[in-house]
Structures are given as structure tokens and as C-alpha cells.
C-alpha positions in Angstrom: -9.7 13.0 -3.1 -9.3 12.6 0.5 -6.5 10.5 2.1 -7.2 7.0 3.2 -8.5 6.2 6.3 -5.5 4.3 7.8 -3.3 4.5 10.7 0.2 5.9 10.4 1.5 2.4 11.5 -0.5 0.8 8.6 1.0 3.2 6.3 4.4 2.8 7.2 4.1 -0.9 7.2 2.3 -0.8 3.5 5.2 1.8 2.3 7.9 -0.8 3.3 6.2 -3.9 1.9 5.4 -2.1 -1.4 8.5 0.0 -1.4 6.7 3.3 -2.1 6.7 6.6 -0.1 4.3 7.0 2.6 2.9 10.0 1.1 2.1 8.1 -2.0 0.5 5.5 0.0 -1.9 7.9 1.8 -3.0 9.6 -1.4 -3.5 6.5 -3.5 -7.0 5.5 -4.5 -8.3 2.5 -2.3 -8.7 0.3 -5.5 -5.1 0.8 -6.7 -3.6 0.2 -3.2 -5.6 -3.0 -3.0 -4.3 -4.1 -6.5 -0.7 -3.3 -5.6 -1.0 -5.3 -2.3 -2.5 -8.2 -4.3 0.3 -8.1 -6.7 2.8 -7.8 -3.9 1.2 -10.7 -2.2 1.4 -13.0 -5.4 5.2 -12.1 -5.9 5.9 -13.5 -2.1 3.8 -16.6 -2.7 5.8 -17.4 -6.1 9.2 -17.2 -4.5 
């Protein structure tokens, strides 16, 4: 599987928001990354 086609800045922002290492973000399947982003967004809207 090839790395996601996102910029380094975007990967850094996602890593901070999801509290995951940048390497894990870059090699995560796109559908799982989207799911984790949705979960993080739901947590922030509930608070």
C-alpha cells in the first residue's frame, strides 16, 4: 500500500489532532483515517 497523498503539514495537523505518530497517519488506509477523523470530530462536538 502506498502512502497517502497528503502534504507534510496536513499529516502533522492530523497527527496532533488524532494523537497518533505521523508515520502511522501516512501509512494508514484512507477509509480508516476518515473514520478516525469523524470520531475525533464527534468527540469535539459532544464536549
